[in-house]
C-alpha positions in Angstrom: 74.5 179.0 101.1 77.6 181.7 100.6 79.2 178.9 99.1 76.3 179.2 96.5 76.6 182.7 96.4 80.4 182.7 95.7 79.7 179.9 93.2 77.5 182.5 91.2 79.9 185.3 91.5 82.4 182.9 89.6 80.1 182.1 87.4 79.4 185.7 86.6 82.7 187.0 86.1 83.4 183.9 83.6 80.7 184.7 81.5 81.5 188.2 82.0 85.0 187.5 80.8 83.3 185.9 78.1 80.8 188.9 77.3 83.4 191.5 76.9 85.4 189.5 74.7 82.6 188.4 72.4 82.3 192.4 72.4 85.3 193.4 71.7 85.3 191.2 68.6 82.0 192.5 67.3 83.0 196.2 67.5 86.2 195.3 65.4 83.6 193.0 63.3 80.2 193.0 63.7 78.4 189.8 62.5 75.1 188.5 63.0 76.9 185.4 64.9 78.7 187.1 67.5 75.6 189.9 67.7 73.3 186.0 68.9 76.2 185.3 71.1 76.2 188.5 73.1 71.9 188.3 73.0 72.7 184.5 74.6 75.3 186.0 77.0 73.2 188.3 78.1 70.4 186.2 78.8 72.8 184.2 80.7 74.0 186.6 83.0 70.6 187.9 83.4 69.6 184.4 85.3 72.8 184.9 87.1 71.9 188.3 88.5 68.3 187.2 89.2 69.8 184.3 91.4 72.6 186.1 93.0 69.9 188.5 94.1 68.0 185.9 95.3 71.2 184.3 97.2 71.8 187.8 98.6 68.2 187.9 100.1 68.2 184.8 101.8 71.6 184.9 103.0 70.9 188.5 104.4 67.6 187.1 106.2 70.3 184.7 107.9 72.4 186.7 108.9 69.5 189.2 110.1 71.0 192.2 108.2 69.7 193.8 105.3 70.4 192.6 101.7 73.1 194.8 100.1 72.1 196.2 96.5 73.7 194.4 93.7 74.5 196.3 90.2 75.3 194.2 87.6 74.6 195.9 84.2 75.5 194.1 80.7 74.0 196.7 77.4 74.3 194.5 74.4 75.7 196.6 71.4 73.8 197.4 68.7 72.9 195.0 66.0 75.0 194.7 62.5 73.8 197.2 59.8 74.3 197.3 56.3 74.7 193.6 56.1 74.6 192.4 52.3 73.3 188.8 50.8 76.2 187.4 48.7 74.9 185.0 46.6 77.7 182.2 45.1 
């Protein structure tokens, strides 16, 4: 079970790195595509967070201890504004 927890942690770190990179790109040039990718990554991170919490709860029962609190929060940036349609 510890192996599963560590694998989930590694996935979380990888997704977090992707999330940070996309947010940095978005802050420079906000586009709908980047916003959509941020929303997708946030959904994936929420699932990993839930899995991580569940695994920690199971592991704590096996180890006869209280589960540790896991504080993982990702706040998405505001959606792009002032977009205009360009017709060619």
